N, C-alpha and C positions, 0 to 999 in steps of 0.2 A: 503494500500499500504506500502511495506517496505520502510523505509527511507523517508517517507513523512511527518514526524513529524512537520516540519516547517509549511507546508500547513494545516495540521490537527489542529495545535495550533491556527492558524489564524481563521480557520472555527469555532472552538469552542468559539472564542471571538466575532464573528459576531451576530447580531440580526437576527432573522428569516427573516425579510424584506431584510437585506443586503445579506444573503445567497440566497434568491430568485433572487436578482439582480446580484450578483457576481458569483453565482454557489455554489453548495452544496457538490461538491467532490474536492479533491485536484487538479485534472486535469482541471475541470471547473474553479476553482478559478484562477489558474495560467494563463490559456487561457484568462480569462476575464481581469485580470490585464494587460496582454500583449496587449490586444486590446485597453484598456483604457490608455495605457502608454502616459505620457507627462512629462514635466519639473515639478518637485514638488516645484514650486516657493513659495507656501505658508507653506512649511515645514521648521521648525527651528530645528537644531540639537545641542543639548547641549546648548541651549539658543541663538545660533547664526544663522543668515541668511546664506544660502549657496551661494557661489560665482557662477557666470555665468558658469564658467568652471566645477564646481562640479555638478551643475544642469544639464549641458549637458552630463557629464559622467554617472550620475545616469540614465538618460533617455536612453542614448546609451546602458548601461549595460542591462536593462530590455529588450530593443528591440533585442539585439544580443544574449540574453540567450537561448541557444538551448538544455541545459541539460534536459533529461527526468525528469518528476516530481518525479518519484520513485527512482531517483538517490540521492535524498536529496538536501539540499541547505545549502551551507556554509555561514551562516549569518555573514555579515561583520560588522565592527564597526560602520559605517554609511551605513546601508543596503538599497539598491535601492528599494526593494519591500516594506520595512517598511515606507520609505519616500513617496513612491507612495500611500500607504494606507492612510497616513495622509492627503495627498492632495485630494484624492478621497472621503474619508469618513468624512473629517473635524473632526478628532479625534486627541488627543494626545496619544502617545505610551510611556510606560516605559518598557524598555527591560533590565532585570537583567541578565547580563552575568557574571557567576561565582562570584557573589557578587558585581559587578560593575554596577550601574545603568547607562543606556544610555537613554537619554530623547530625544524624537521626539515631537515637538509641532506644532500645527496648529496656524498659526499667527493671524487668525481672530477670535480666541476664539473657543475652541473645544466643540463639542457636548458631548463627554465623554472621558475617558481615558481607553485604552486597556493595560493590563499588561501581559507580557510575561517573561519567564525565559529560559535560556539555559546554557548548558555546551558545551564543545568541541564536544560532540557527540549527544546531544539531545536538542530539542526545545519544550516547552509547554507553 
């Protein structure tokens, strides 16, 4: 899919079991995350717990996201989908954005760490 690099990057980082559970295509992954959407209460961002307001905003953002998968995803500084992945998969995420590491951590001790990189126009 054109412009689905965000979803493809996540899929490449998942285990075969996770792809079976969450979907093996960008459309399936996105739909699965939207279906499993909840407050990412066990996600820490840059070492800090998120406020109730932030948790609510992250959950609302995923719920209200209606962009087609192939339109791309503008990864934000504290990305709702990456926070949700931390919550669902019990993983840490290190997202290197143009040389700046952004750390998402699972508060109860992660299973493993997923590493992503991005620029203004590409995510892998």
